[in-house]
N, C-alpha and C positions, 0 to 999 in steps of 0.2 A: 672316711670312717675312723681313721686314726685320731683325728682331731676331736671326735665325739668321745672316744675312749680317754684321751688325754684330759679333756674337760671334766669327765666323770671322776677320774683318778684325782685330779687337782681339787675338785670340789669336796670329795670325801676327806682328803687330807686337810683341807682348810676347815671343814666342819669339826673334825676331831680336835684339831689344834685350838680352834676358837673356844670350844666347850671346856677345854683344859686351861685356857688362859695363856697359851703359848704364842705370843705375837712374833717371837723370833723364828717360829716355824711358818706362820701364816704369811709374813711378808715375802720371803723368798719364793714360796709357792705362788703367791699372787703376782710377783714380778714375772715369773715364767709364764703364767697364764696371760698377763697383759701383753707380753712380748710376742707369744706364739699364736694366740687366738684372737679373732676379731671380737670386739665388744665384750670384754671380760669384766662385767659389772659385779661379779661375785665378791670382789675386794670391798666394795662399798657395803654390800649385804653383810659381809663378815665384820666390818667395822660397826655396823648398827647392832648386830647380835652381840659383839663383844661389849659395847657400851651398855646395852640393855642388861647384860649379865653382871658386869663389874663397874658400871658407871651410872650416868643419869641421876646422880645425887645432887640436889640443888646446892648443898654446902660446898661441893667441889668446884663450882663455877665452870669455867671453860674446860678444866681438866676432866670433867665428867663426860665430855664429848670428844676426847682426844682420839679414840679409835676411829670414829666416823670422819673426823677432820683429817686425820692422817691418811686414811684410805682414799678420800677424795683427792687430796694433794698428790699422792703417789700415782693415782690413776691419771690425773691431768698431766703430771710431769712426764711419765713414761709414754703416754700417748703422744705428747708433743715431741719428745725425742724420737719416737718410732716414726712419726710422720716426717720429720726432717731427714732421717737416715734413709728411709725407704723411698 
């Protein structure tokens, strides 16, 4: 039951931070979620939302997709570290 509440609280915090463009808040919340919860895919969803709000401009090139790419990278790295430690 406490993991459901933690997931809801983290998701609300992530949504509020993404809509305001605060990646410096989203990343720590996502790291906590990836570490404590199984299959915390919300970081990738947050990256897609961030890019759709502030990126996805063809003139920006790869930088228009930096939120999505960063979120996938961090999800992979932390899941790999978590698998090796546990």
